[in-house]
C-alpha positions in Angstrom: 0.0 0.0 0.0 1.0 3.5 -0.6 2.3 5.5 2.4 1.8 9.2 2.8 4.1 11.6 4.7 2.1 14.3 6.3 3.8 17.4 7.7 2.0 20.1 9.7 3.3 23.4 8.3 0.8 25.8 9.9 -0.4 26.2 13.5 -3.9 25.1 14.5 -4.3 28.2 16.8 -7.5 29.9 15.8 -8.9 26.9 13.8 -12.2 25.3 14.4 -12.3 22.5 16.9 -13.1 20.0 14.1 -9.8 20.9 12.3 -7.9 20.6 15.6 -9.3 17.2 16.3 -8.6 16.0 12.8 -4.9 17.0 13.2 -4.9 15.1 16.4 -6.4 12.0 14.8 -3.7 12.1 12.1 -1.1 12.1 14.9 0.0 15.7 14.5 0.6 17.8 17.6 2.9 20.6 16.7 4.0 22.7 13.7 6.8 21.0 11.7 6.0 17.5 12.9 5.7 14.7 10.4 3.8 11.5 10.5 3.4 8.6 8.0 0.0 7.2 7.3 -1.3 4.5 4.9 -3.2 6.0 2.0 -6.9 5.3 2.4 -10.2 7.0 1.7 -10.6 7.9 5.4 -7.2 9.5 5.5 -7.8 11.4 2.3 -11.0 12.8 3.7 -9.2 14.0 6.9 -6.5 15.6 4.7 -9.1 17.5 2.7 -10.5 19.0 5.9 -7.0 20.3 7.0 -5.4 20.8 3.6 -4.5 24.5 4.4 -2.5 23.3 7.5 -0.5 20.4 6.1 1.8 19.3 3.3 1.5 15.8 1.9 4.0 13.7 -0.1 4.5 10.0 -0.9 6.9 8.1 1.2 10.4 7.5 -0.3 10.8 4.1 1.3 10.3 1.0 -0.8 7.1 -0.8 0.4 7.5 -4.4 1.3 5.3 -6.9 -0.4 2.3 -7.9 1.8 2.2 -11.5 3.1 -1.0 -13.4 2.4 
């Protein structure tokens, strides 16, 4: 699966509570922090809500094949 690197580049001060909680759900706590999430519809929806606060890129690591 594709992995996304999400970096918070703007503060959540002054944002609506829903945007703050979305950042928290993504695992972001402070400006400049980065997290890695699996690409899914749920994560894409959360990123759409806080698009003005984050930067998104694909992970540079090679993904390992999944075991079945």
